[in-house]
C-alpha positions in Angstrom: 102.7 133.0 71.0 105.1 130.4 70.4 106.5 128.7 74.1 109.8 129.5 72.1 108.0 132.6 71.9 106.9 133.0 75.6 110.8 132.5 76.5 112.3 134.8 74.7 110.1 137.2 75.9 110.7 136.6 79.7 114.6 136.0 79.3 115.0 139.3 78.0 112.0 140.7 80.7 115.1 138.8 83.2 118.4 140.7 81.6 117.3 143.6 82.5 116.9 142.8 86.1 120.3 141.6 86.4 122.5 142.5 88.7 125.9 144.1 86.4 127.9 141.2 85.3 125.0 138.0 85.0 124.4 136.5 81.8 121.6 133.7 81.0 123.4 130.7 78.7 120.2 129.4 79.0 116.5 129.5 80.4 113.6 126.9 80.1 110.2 125.2 81.5 110.8 122.3 83.4 106.9 121.1 85.1 106.0 124.5 86.9 109.3 126.0 86.9 111.3 128.1 85.1 114.8 127.7 85.5 118.0 130.4 85.0 121.1 128.2 84.5 123.7 131.3 84.5 127.5 131.2 84.7 128.0 133.4 87.5 125.3 131.4 90.1 127.5 132.8 93.2 126.4 136.6 91.8 123.3 135.8 92.1 123.3 134.1 94.6 124.9 137.3 96.8 121.2 139.6 95.9 119.0 137.2 97.1 116.8 139.5 97.0 116.9 139.4 92.7 115.4 136.6 92.4 112.2 136.9 94.6 111.3 140.0 93.0 111.3 139.0 90.0 109.6 135.8 90.1 106.6 138.5 92.1 106.9 140.3 89.6 106.5 137.4 86.4 103.7 135.1 88.8 106.4 132.3 87.8 108.4 129.9 90.4 111.8 130.9 89.7 114.8 128.4 90.0 118.8 129.6 89.3 121.3 126.3 88.1 124.7 127.6 87.5 125.8 126.9 83.5 127.4 123.3 83.2 130.5 124.5 82.5 131.7 126.6 86.0 130.7 123.3 87.8 133.7 122.5 90.5 135.1 119.0 91.2 133.0 117.3 93.7 135.4 116.4 95.4 137.0 120.1 96.1 132.8 120.1 96.4 132.3 117.9 99.6 135.0 119.2 101.6 133.7 123.0 100.7 130.9 121.8 101.8 131.9 120.4 105.6 134.6 123.9 106.2 130.8 126.0 106.1 128.1 123.4 107.2 128.6 123.3 111.3 129.0 119.2 112.3 126.2 119.4 114.3 124.1 119.1 111.2 124.5 115.6 111.1 125.7 114.9 106.4 125.4 112.0 106.3 125.6 111.9 101.8 126.2 114.2 98.9 124.2 113.4 95.1 125.0 115.4 92.4 124.0 116.2 89.4 126.0 117.8 87.0 123.4 118.1 84.4 120.8 120.3 87.1 123.7 121.7 88.8 122.1 120.7 91.6 123.7 119.2 94.1 121.2 117.3 97.0 122.6 117.2 100.3 121.2 115.4 102.6 121.3 115.9 107.0 119.8 115.0 110.5 119.0 118.5 110.5 118.8 120.0 106.9 117.2 123.8 109.0 121.4 123.7 110.4 122.8 123.3 105.8 120.2 126.0 105.5 120.6 128.8 108.1 118.8 131.5 109.7 116.7 132.9 106.8 118.8 130.9 104.2 122.2 132.3 105.0 124.3 129.4 105.2 122.9 127.9 102.0 124.1 130.9 100.4 127.0 130.4 101.2 127.0 127.2 99.8 125.6 128.5 96.5 128.4 131.3 96.4 131.6 129.3 97.4 130.9 125.9 95.5 129.0 127.1 92.2 126.4 124.2 92.4 122.7 124.5 93.6 122.4 122.5 97.3 119.2 121.2 97.9 119.0 120.0 101.2 116.9 116.9 102.2 116.4 115.5 105.9 118.0 111.9 106.4 115.4 110.0 107.6 115.8 108.9 112.0 114.1 106.2 111.4 115.6 104.2 108.0 112.4 103.8 105.5 113.0 101.6 102.6 110.4 103.6 100.6 112.3 106.5 101.2 115.2 105.0 100.3 113.8 103.9 97.0 111.8 106.9 95.6 115.3 108.5 96.6 117.4 106.1 95.1 114.9 105.9 92.0 114.7 109.6 91.4 118.5 110.0 90.3 119.2 107.4 88.7 115.9 108.3 86.1 117.4 112.1 86.4 117.5 112.1 82.2 114.6 110.7 81.8 112.4 112.5 84.5 114.4 115.8 83.6 112.7 115.4 79.9 109.2 115.6 81.5 109.2 118.3 83.2 110.2 120.4 80.3 107.6 118.7 78.1 105.4 118.6 81.6 106.4 122.7 81.3 105.8 123.2 77.9 101.9 122.1 78.5 101.9 124.2 81.6 102.7 127.4 79.5 101.4 127.1 76.2 99.2 129.7 75.3 95.3 129.6 75.9 93.6 129.4 73.1 90.2 129.3 73.9 87.8 131.6 73.9 84.7 130.8 76.2 85.2 131.4 80.0 83.2 128.2 82.3 84.7 126.3 84.6 82.7 122.7 85.1 83.2 120.0 88.0 81.7 116.4 87.5 81.9 113.2 90.3 83.5 109.9 89.3 83.6 108.6 92.7 83.3 109.5 96.2 79.6 110.5 95.7 76.9 109.7 98.3 80.0 107.0 99.4 82.2 106.2 100.8 85.5 105.0 98.4 87.0 105.1 93.9 87.1 109.2 95.6 87.5 111.0 92.1 86.0 114.2 90.6 86.9 116.3 87.6 88.0 119.8 86.3 87.3 121.0 83.1 87.7 124.5 81.3 87.3 125.0 78.0 91.7 124.8 78.0 91.9 122.5 80.6 90.9 118.9 82.8 92.4 118.4 86.1 91.6 115.2 87.8 91.2 115.2 91.1 92.0 112.4 93.4 91.3 108.9 91.6 90.0 106.3 94.6 89.7 102.5 94.8 86.9 101.3 96.5 88.5 98.4 97.9 85.6 97.1 99.7 83.3 96.2 96.9 83.8 94.5 93.7 80.5 96.4 91.6 81.6 100.2 92.2 85.6 99.6 93.1 87.3 102.2 90.5 85.7 105.4 89.6 83.8 106.6 85.7 86.7 107.2 84.3 85.8 105.8 80.5 83.1 108.2 80.3 83.1 111.1 77.8 84.3 113.4 80.1 88.0 111.3 80.9 87.9 110.2 77.6 90.8 110.3 76.0 92.8 109.5 79.4 95.7 110.9 77.4 94.2 114.6 77.3 94.3 114.8 80.8 96.2 118.3 82.2 97.3 117.2 85.2 95.7 114.8 89.0 96.3 116.8 91.5 96.1 114.4 94.7 94.7 115.4 98.4 95.9 112.5 100.9 97.4 108.5 100.1 94.6 107.0 101.6 93.6 103.8 99.4 90.6 105.3 98.5 92.2 108.4 97.5 95.0 107.5 95.5 94.6 103.3 94.5 94.3 103.6 91.1 96.3 106.9 89.4 99.0 104.0 88.5 96.4 102.5 85.9 96.5 105.8 84.3 99.2 105.5 83.4 98.0 102.3 81.8 95.5 103.6 79.3 98.0 106.5 78.2 98.2 109.7 81.1 102.1 111.3 80.7 101.4 114.2 82.9 101.8 115.1 86.5 100.9 113.8 90.0 101.3 117.0 92.4 101.2 116.2 95.9 102.7 116.7 98.8 107.0 114.9 99.5 105.5 112.7 102.4 101.6 112.0 100.4 103.9 110.6 97.5 106.0 108.6 99.9 102.8 107.0 101.7 100.7 107.1 97.9 103.3 104.0 96.8 104.3 102.3 100.1 99.7 102.0 100.1 99.7 100.9 96.9 103.2 98.5 96.6 101.3 97.1 100.0 97.0 97.1 98.2 98.7 95.2 95.1 100.3 92.9 97.6 97.5 91.8 99.4 94.8 91.0 95.9 97.9 89.3 94.5 98.2 86.9 98.3 94.1 87.2 98.2 94.0 85.5 94.4 92.4 88.9 93.8 92.8 90.7 89.9 95.8 92.8 90.0 94.4 96.4 88.4 98.4 97.3 87.7 102.0 96.4 88.1 104.3 97.8 90.0 105.9 99.0 87.1 103.0 101.6 86.9 103.5 102.9 89.9 107.2 103.2 89.7 105.9 105.3 86.8 103.3 107.2 88.8 106.3 108.1 91.0 108.9 109.5 87.8 105.6 111.9 86.8 104.9 113.0 90.7 105.9 116.1 91.1 105.5 117.2 94.9 104.7 121.0 96.1 105.2 122.0 100.1 101.8 123.7 101.5 101.4 127.6 100.5 103.4 127.2 96.9 101.0 128.6 94.0 101.8 126.6 91.2 100.7 127.3 87.7 98.9 123.9 86.7 97.9 124.9 83.5 97.7 128.2 81.4 94.0 128.8 83.1 94.8 126.9 86.3 96.5 127.8 89.8 97.0 125.0 92.6 97.7 125.4 95.9 98.1 122.9 98.4 96.7 123.6 102.3 97.1 121.5 106.0 94.3 119.1 105.7 94.8 117.6 109.6 93.2 114.5 108.2 96.7 112.1 107.8 100.4 113.3 106.8 100.8 115.2 103.8 96.9 115.4 103.4 96.0 118.5 101.8 92.9 121.2 101.5 93.2 121.0 97.4 92.4 125.2 96.3 92.6 125.9 92.6 92.7 129.4 91.2 91.3 129.6 87.4 91.4 132.1 85.2 92.8 135.6 85.5 90.5 136.2 88.4 87.0 134.0 86.9 87.1 131.6 90.3 87.9 129.7 92.6 87.8 126.1 93.5 88.0 124.0 96.9 88.5 120.5 97.3 88.8 119.4 101.4 89.7 115.8 100.7 89.5 114.2 104.2 90.3 116.5 106.8 89.9 117.2 110.3 89.3 120.1 111.9 90.5 119.8 115.0 93.9 120.6 116.4 95.6 116.9 117.2 98.7 115.5 118.4 99.7 115.0 114.9 98.4 118.4 112.8 97.4 121.5 113.0 93.5 121.8 112.0 93.0 121.7 108.6 92.8 125.4 106.9 89.8 126.7 105.6 91.5 130.5 105.1 91.9 131.3 101.2 92.7 134.7 99.1 89.1 133.7 97.4 87.5 131.3 97.2 83.5 130.7 95.4 83.0 127.1 95.8 83.8 124.5 99.4 84.1 120.6 98.0 83.7 119.1 100.9 84.0 115.2 102.5 80.4 114.2 104.0 82.1 111.5 106.2 80.5 111.8 109.7 77.4 114.1 108.2 75.2 113.0 109.3 73.1 114.5 112.4 74.3 111.7 114.9 77.5 112.2 113.7 79.6 113.1 117.0 82.4 112.1 118.0 84.5 112.4 121.6 86.9 114.9 122.1 90.1 113.9 121.5 91.0 114.2 125.4 88.5 111.6 126.1 89.9 109.4 123.7 93.3 109.8 125.2 92.1 109.3 128.7 89.6 106.0 128.2 92.7 104.8 126.4 95.7 105.5 128.8 92.3 104.1 131.6 92.4 100.6 129.0 96.5 100.4 128.7 97.0 100.8 132.7 94.2 98.4 134.3 95.7 95.8 132.0 98.7 96.5 132.5 98.1 95.8 136.2 96.1 92.9 136.0 99.2 91.0 134.0 97.2 91.4 130.3 98.7 92.2 127.5 96.5 95.1 124.9 96.5 94.8 121.3 94.9 96.7 119.3 93.9 96.9 115.3 95.1 99.7 113.7 95.7 101.2 109.8 99.6 102.1 109.1 98.6 105.8 109.3 97.7 108.9 110.9 95.3 105.6 113.2 98.4 104.1 114.9 100.7 107.3 114.9 98.1 109.1 117.0 97.8 106.2 118.9 101.6 105.9 119.4 102.4 109.5 121.1 99.8 108.5 123.2 101.2 105.6 124.5 104.9 106.9 124.5 103.1 109.7 127.1 101.9 107.8 129.6 105.3 105.3 129.8 107.3 108.8 130.1 104.9 110.7 132.7 105.4 107.2 134.2 101.7 105.8 134.4 102.8 102.2 133.4 106.2 100.8 134.0 109.0 101.8 131.2 109.5 98.4 130.6 105.9 97.6 129.2 107.2 97.2 125.2 105.1 98.2 123.0 105.0 96.4 119.5 104.9 97.9 116.3 103.7 95.3 113.1 103.0 95.5 110.1 103.3 98.5 107.9 103.5 101.0 111.2 106.9 100.7 111.4 107.2 101.8 108.2 104.5 104.1 108.0 106.2 106.0 110.6 110.0 106.2 109.7 108.4 108.4 107.1 106.3 110.4 109.5 110.1 111.4 111.0 111.5 111.5 107.9 109.1 115.0 107.2 107.9 116.4 110.6 108.0 119.8 109.4 104.3 118.5 108.4 103.3 118.1 112.4 101.4 120.7 114.4 103.2 123.9 115.5 104.1 122.4 118.8 105.6 118.3 117.2 108.2 120.5 115.8 109.2 122.8 119.2 110.2 119.8 120.5 111.9 118.1 117.7 113.4 120.5 116.1 114.0 122.5 119.5 113.7 120.6 122.5 115.7 117.4 120.3 113.2 115.1 122.2 111.4 112.6 119.5 109.0 110.7 120.6 108.4 108.3 117.5 112.3 106.9 118.8 111.7 106.6 122.0 113.2 103.5 123.7 109.5 101.2 124.6 109.1 100.7 120.6 110.4 97.9 119.6 109.2 97.0 115.4 108.6 93.5 115.1 111.2 93.0 112.5 111.2 89.0 111.4 108.8 85.7 112.3 111.0 84.5 115.3 110.4 88.4 117.0 106.8 87.9 115.7 107.0 83.9 117.1 108.6 85.0 120.6 105.8 87.8 121.2 102.9 84.8 120.3 104.9 81.9 122.7 105.7 84.1 125.7 103.6 85.8 126.4 103.6 89.0 129.7 102.2 92.2 129.2 103.1 94.9 127.2 100.5 96.7 124.2 100.6 95.2 120.2 99.8 97.9 117.6 98.6 96.2 114.2 97.6 96.0 111.0 94.9 95.4 109.0 93.1 98.0 111.0 89.0 96.2 110.8 90.3 93.0 111.4 90.7 91.5 107.6 93.5 89.7 107.3 97.2 90.7 108.1 99.6 89.9 111.7 96.6 91.1 113.8 94.8 88.1 113.3 97.9 85.8 115.0 97.6 87.7 117.6 94.2 87.4 118.0 94.2 83.4 117.3 97.4 83.4 120.6 96.2 86.5 123.4 91.5 85.9 122.4 91.5 83.1 125.1 92.9 84.6 127.6 90.4 86.8 130.0 93.2 89.3 131.5 93.9 90.5 128.0 92.0 93.1 125.6 91.3 94.1 121.8 90.9 98.1 120.9 88.8 99.3 118.4 90.3 102.3 118.0 89.2 102.9 114.0 85.7 102.1 112.6 84.7 98.6 111.8 82.8 98.7 108.3 79.4 96.4 108.1 80.4 92.4 107.4 84.1 92.7 109.1 86.0 91.0 111.4 85.9 93.8 113.6 82.7 94.8 113.3 81.6 90.8 114.7 83.6 91.3 117.9 82.4 94.5 118.7 79.0 93.1 118.2 79.8 89.9 120.8 80.7 87.5 119.1 82.3 84.9 121.6 83.8 82.2 118.7 84.9 84.3 114.7 86.7 82.3 112.1 89.6 82.6 110.8 91.5 81.1 107.5 96.0 79.8 108.0 96.8 78.6 105.3 93.8 77.2 103.8 92.1 76.0 106.1 89.6 77.2 108.9 89.5 77.6 112.6 87.1 78.4 115.3 89.3 81.2 117.9 87.2 81.1 121.4 86.9 84.8 122.3 87.2 85.7 125.6 89.3 89.3 126.1 87.6 91.7 126.5 86.4 95.0 123.0 86.8 98.0 124.0 86.0 100.4 121.5 87.0 104.3 121.5 85.5 107.2 119.0 87.3 109.8 118.4 90.9 109.1 116.9 89.3 109.7 114.3 90.8 111.2 111.5 87.9 113.1 109.8 85.8 115.8 111.1 82.4 115.1 112.8 79.4 116.4 112.7 79.8 119.2 114.7 84.1 120.7 113.3 81.8 119.5 109.4 79.9 122.4 110.5 82.4 125.5 112.1 85.0 124.5 109.1 81.7 125.3 107.2 80.4 128.9 108.9 84.2 129.7 109.9 85.7 129.9 106.0 86.9 133.0 104.9 85.9 134.6 102.5 82.3 132.9 103.2 81.8 130.0 99.5 78.8 130.7 97.6 78.1 127.2 96.8 79.4 124.0 99.4 79.0 120.3 97.5 79.0 118.0 99.7 80.5 114.0 98.9 82.4 111.0 100.4 80.0 110.5 102.8 76.9 107.5 102.5 73.8 109.0 100.6 72.0 110.1 104.0 75.1 111.1 105.2 75.9 113.4 102.7 72.1 115.0 102.1 71.5 116.2 105.9 75.0 118.1 105.9 74.4 119.5 102.7 71.1 121.0 104.0 71.6 121.7 107.1 74.2 124.0 106.0 71.7 125.9 104.1 69.3 125.7 106.8 71.9 127.2 109.1 74.5 129.5 106.9 71.8 130.3 104.0 74.4 128.9 101.0 73.7 127.0 98.1 74.5 123.3 98.4 74.4 120.6 97.1 74.9 117.0 97.5 76.0 115.6 94.4 75.1 111.9 92.5 78.0 110.3 90.2 78.6 110.7 86.8 77.0 114.4 88.1 78.8 117.3 85.8 77.3 120.6 87.3 78.4 124.5 86.2 80.3 126.7 88.2 80.4 129.5 86.5 
């Protein structure tokens, strides 16, 4: 059956169940959604249950849009919206798209625009005819969020054409007679970096992650040239677990070599992905390295990205459904669950995950309707890879900060821009809010940390329940605390460097591989009343690892010249802030998975960690396990 025949059949089914007087002018697949255009959108808005029941019966994601011919004038619509929506919603702008009949309402408090159980949104739809979509106005201005939203608006026609092509490919008829599911390891097995897997059936090829090992010149990229992957243009979809470069860094390269399909991820993952990819090629250019792709390929990736919320069950191929779940690792990180065929097989990739409630996130999800195979990270999978509890880590950091400030020193914290920095910020905000140190002590944020934090404030719904409650119901957003100051100019940084005073400085990079932290180390390193605090892993060979080992002098390079910094400040390490599950949490995660899986594959850890975790799971839980090597293909069913 052709796609046109499928659409005609669906149109007949939908028409039979519509209320009297409601007609359909057009029905079309756009990406994973089935879009219904009608001249009577107000009547459908009055019957919200009709669309919900239709979506359930058809097992499709349904979107209703008004026929372009019935759309009211935008100026009149803005006036109507302002009459319906309470003023404290803080509407900042409206964007109209006549092709889709959508009006995007940007508001400081989207929940007020939506209303209880969607009541205000339904009233808006009834009154204006247009289909309203609500997005949050970033509390901290984010150039990344602003640019991505503007880019999608500027390229809406191209994007709509792409979505129609993708939609027709997703909803094509299954042609293969055989039934099997295989997974191929293309990177990240028995190593950390360049994570990449291929999930394939006779009908479909889906790539899960496509990362780069930034620290490796020899094994930096996944095995994208092998027969299972090529030609790249035949891949149906890319699913991204989270934005870190070892998972997302080479996705734009796929578009350079002929891929034209979608990238599925959460909205914050999309924004953080673009931020980190742009920084990646910028740093590579500054260091004189070969740039794997141009910024135009990052824009191409954004054009093809389809965002999904946690829990949305979505068709991504004729024989495959995808659901994203919270992974607890960084903002928007996902455990990705695939339902293959009509009940044939279920497999979940954890990506990087944290099975513990943190300041930012709830623990990783490990309950699924069905799952036969779990593919899990093993970063801390070794038998001795235990981390202190989050509470212990926070208390140790608090003590270090209090002691350092009391003696008139400065606390330097090198941190990765995404995840670790925001966790530390929340601890520091609490220290100051509770009066453990003077409330006039500044916390300076330098490098990409401010921009990454701005993206966090745009998506508070992806934070844990406690933090959401604080932001939504108590009106207190800790990221907006007065103690945080952005270092947004060379002049401001120079002032901090030349006029030292008790303060806390969070700056990139996390392993002292360059970035603004090196300027602070040069200025504050010789003074013994200051302290350098590591809150993240320091890889062998990095400047951070050398300082951990007790080096008292370190070489730095500035404008092509080598210099030596004398290190007199204290160097301390606070373990426990990792976004990865430690050995205890990894074992607990597997123990409590519902339903109990039949097979477990371990990856994303060094060889010893992957093998150790796999054998321990088998010995303790008697679940069949395996630590695959890169280039292995494993048949799941």
